[in-house]
C-alpha positions in Angstrom: 0.0 0.0 0.0 1.4 3.4 -1.0 0.5 7.0 -0.1 0.7 9.4 -3.1 1.0 13.1 -2.4 2.3 16.1 -4.3 5.8 16.8 -3.2 8.0 19.9 -3.6 9.7 18.1 -6.5 6.3 18.0 -8.2 5.9 21.8 -7.7 9.4 22.3 -9.3 8.1 20.2 -12.2 5.3 22.6 -12.7 7.8 25.5 -12.9 9.9 23.4 -15.4 6.8 22.7 -17.4 5.9 26.3 -17.8 9.5 26.9 -19.0 9.2 24.1 -21.5 6.0 25.6 -22.9 7.7 28.9 -23.2 10.8 27.4 -25.0 8.7 25.4 -27.5 6.4 28.4 -28.2 9.5 30.5 -29.0 10.7 27.7 -31.3 7.4 27.7 -33.2 7.4 31.4 -33.5 11.0 31.6 -34.8 10.2 28.7 -37.3 7.2 30.7 -38.5 4.9 27.9 -37.6 1.3 29.1 -37.0 0.8 27.0 -33.9 1.1 27.4 -30.2 1.1 25.2 -27.1 -0.9 25.2 -23.9 -1.1 23.1 -20.7 -3.1 22.1 -17.7 -2.0 20.8 -14.3 -4.2 18.8 -11.8 -3.7 16.3 -9.1 -5.3 12.9 -8.4 -4.8 10.5 -5.4 -4.0 6.8 -5.9 -4.8 4.1 -5.0 -7.9 5.8 -3.7 -10.3 7.3 -4.5 -9.0 7.1 -8.1 -7.9 3.8 -9.7 -5.3 2.4 -12.1 -6.3 -0.3 -14.6 -4.5 -2.0 -17.5 -5.5 -0.7 -20.9 -7.2 -4.0 -21.8 -9.5 -3.4 -18.8 -10.1 0.3 -19.2 -13.9 -0.2 -19.7 -14.3 -1.7 -16.2 -16.9 0.1 -14.2 -15.7 2.3 -11.3 -17.9 2.2 -8.3 -19.5 5.3 -6.9 -18.7 4.1 -3.4 -16.1 6.0 -1.4 -13.6 3.1 -1.7 -14.4 2.4 -5.3 -12.7 -0.2 -7.5 -9.5 -1.2 -5.8 -6.1 -1.7 -7.4 -3.7 -4.5 -6.5 -0.1 -3.9 -5.7 1.1 -5.3 -9.0 -1.2 -3.0 -10.9 0.0 0.1 -9.0 3.7 -0.9 -9.6 3.0 -1.4 -13.3 1.3 1.9 -13.6 4.3 3.6 -12.0 6.8 1.8 -14.3 4.9 1.9 -17.6 2.1 4.4 -17.4 1.4 4.3 -21.1 0.0 0.7 -20.7 -2.5 1.8 -18.1 -5.6 4.0 -17.8 -6.2 6.2 -14.8 -9.8 6.5 -13.8 -11.8 8.5 -11.2 -13.6 11.7 -10.5 -10.4 13.7 -10.0 -9.1 12.5 -13.4 -12.3 13.6 -15.0 -12.1 17.0 -13.3 -8.7 17.6 -14.7 -10.0 17.1 -18.3 -12.8 19.5 -17.6 -10.4 22.2 -16.3 -8.3 21.7 -19.4 -10.8 23.6 -21.6 -9.7 26.8 -19.8 -6.1 26.4 -20.8 -4.6 28.8 -23.4 -1.2 29.9 -24.8 -1.2 32.7 -22.2 -2.5 30.7 -19.2 -1.7 27.3 -17.6 -5.0 26.0 -16.3 -5.0 24.6 -12.7 -7.3 22.4 -10.7 -8.3 24.0 -7.4 -6.2 21.5 -5.5 -3.0 22.4 -7.4 -3.9 26.1 -7.2 -4.3 25.8 -3.5 -0.9 24.1 -3.1 0.8 26.7 -5.3 -0.9 29.7 -3.5 0.3 28.3 -0.2 3.9 28.1 -1.4 3.8 31.5 -3.0 2.3 33.0 0.2 5.3 31.7 2.1 7.7 33.2 -0.5 8.9 29.9 -1.8 7.8 30.4 -5.4 6.7 33.4 -7.4 3.8 32.5 -9.7 1.3 35.0 -11.1 -2.3 33.8 -10.7 -5.3 34.7 -12.8 -8.8 34.2 -11.4 -11.6 33.9 -13.9 -14.6 33.6 -11.6 -16.5 30.4 -11.2 -18.2 28.2 -13.8 -20.0 24.9 -13.7 -18.0 22.0 -15.1 -19.9 18.9 -16.1 -19.7 16.1 -13.5 -17.4 18.1 -11.2 -18.7 18.8 -7.6 -22.2 18.1 -8.8 -22.0 20.8 -11.5 -21.8 23.6 -8.9 -19.7 26.7 -9.9 -16.0 25.7 -9.9 -13.1 28.2 -9.5 -11.4 29.0 -12.8 -7.7 29.6 -11.9 -4.6 29.7 -14.1 -1.0 30.7 -14.0 -0.1 33.6 -16.2 2.2 32.1 -18.9 2.0 34.9 -21.5 5.3 34.5 -23.4 5.3 37.4 -25.8 6.6 40.7 -24.4 4.3 42.9 -26.4 1.2 41.0 -25.3 2.3 41.2 -21.7 2.6 45.0 -22.2 -0.9 45.1 -23.7 -2.3 43.1 -20.7 -0.6 45.5 -18.3 -2.3 48.5 -19.9 -5.6 46.7 -20.0 -5.4 45.8 -16.3 -4.6 49.4 -15.5 -7.6 50.7 -17.4 -10.1 48.1 -16.1 -8.7 48.0 -12.6 -8.3 44.2 -12.9 -5.5 42.7 -10.9 -3.8 39.3 -10.7 -5.0 37.2 -7.8 -2.8 37.6 -4.8 -1.5 34.3 -3.4 -2.5 34.8 0.2 -6.1 35.8 -0.8 -6.4 33.0 -3.3 -5.2 30.5 -0.6 -7.8 31.8 1.9 -10.5 31.7 -0.7 -9.7 28.1 -1.8 -9.4 27.0 1.8 -13.0 28.2 2.5 -14.3 26.9 -0.8 -13.0 23.3 -0.3 -14.3 23.2 3.3 -17.7 24.3 2.1 -17.8 21.8 -0.7 -16.3 18.9 1.3 -13.3 18.6 -1.0 -10.3 16.8 0.4 -7.2 19.0 0.9 -4.1 18.0 -1.0 -1.3 16.9 1.2 2.2 18.5 0.8 4.6 17.3 3.5 7.7 19.3 4.2 11.2 17.9 4.2 11.8 15.8 7.3 8.3 16.6 8.5 6.6 13.8 10.6 3.4 12.6 9.0 0.6 12.4 11.5 -2.5 10.3 11.0 -4.9 13.3 11.1 -2.9 15.0 8.3 -3.8 12.3 5.8 -6.7 12.6 3.4 -9.9 10.9 4.5 -9.9 8.7 1.3 -6.5 7.3 2.3 -7.5 6.6 5.8 -10.6 4.7 4.6 -8.5 2.8 2.1 -6.0 1.9 4.8 -8.7 0.3 6.9 -9.9 -1.7 3.9 -6.6 -2.7 2.5 -5.6 -5.6 4.9 -8.9 -7.4 3.9 -8.2 -6.8 0.3 -4.6 -8.1 0.7 -5.9 -11.2 2.5 -8.3 -11.9 -0.3 -5.5 -11.5 -2.9 -3.4 -14.1 -1.1 -6.3 -16.5 -0.8 -7.1 -16.0 -4.5 -3.6 -16.8 -5.5 -3.6 -20.0 -3.4 -6.9 -21.1 -5.0 -5.5 -20.3 -8.5 -2.3 -22.3 -7.9 -4.2 -25.2 -6.5 -6.6 -25.2 -9.5 -3.6 -25.1 -11.9 -2.0 -28.1 -10.1 -5.2 -30.0 -10.1 -5.6 -29.4 -13.8 -2.0 -30.5 -14.4 -2.7 -33.8 -12.4 -5.8 -34.4 -14.4 -4.0 -33.9 -17.7 -1.2 -36.3 -16.5 -3.8 -38.8 -15.5 -5.3 -38.8 -18.9 -1.9 -39.3 -20.6 -0.8 -42.3 -18.5 -2.2 -45.6 -19.6 -4.4 -47.4 -17.1 -2.4 -50.6 -17.5 0.7 -48.8 -16.1 0.3 -49.4 -12.3 3.7 -48.1 -11.4 3.2 -44.7 -13.0 -0.3 -44.6 -11.5 1.1 -45.2 -8.0 3.6 -42.3 -8.5 0.9 -40.0 -9.6 -1.3 -40.8 -6.6 1.7 -40.4 -4.2 2.5 -36.9 -5.7 -1.2 -35.9 -5.5 -1.3 -36.9 -1.8 1.9 -35.0 -1.0 0.6 -31.8 -2.8 -2.7 -31.7 -1.0 -1.1 -32.5 2.3 0.9 -29.2 2.0 
């Protein structure tokens, strides 16, 4: 069983991603290619409440229960090693795709959980992102279609367009969202909507039980029973395979060979004795 959370390394990856978008955008511009790039960042917790399934099982139904369809250790390990061979399903995954429609060349769309994490870090002076708040809008299937905060990082890469935006803000009185205000707003919003807070431990910070998301605590209670069922299932499968092998061997040995028959019966008795 594993606990997945957004680490400081992940936050640095977001910063690197914005730089990658900027670099490739400049390449397209210099190459006179009439295209641009945009991105979105969101978070999702595994192995609960979201799930990992092999591609050949991607049409499996995901339960609406809090625990949901459970992954096995081998599936989780496979998803980490070769993610292209797996599908990731769940409400948080769906929410990320809904948020993506608000991405643009000048803004990196964020889920509210990621926006909350980034605003916390920026409030503490650890990063310096510029946030844009676009009000709230209902996203299909996300928090029961109630208005969802539309938040993005300002990633405008062209100097002349940044200048135009600065003049426009001065005329309209519009301002970028201040990190400390955004953090406070999202804190209140998530509490009101019953949304789990993302977990970002500090270096060498002791992880206390009450700091962990509710979905993980619920899964932790359920996991030992799931693990026990997995072990029992493997035993039954191995036993079934051996029984089939014995039956196949029985069919291949002539009845008139009493010596071979005795050896088979002896091996059968030893196997089931174990």
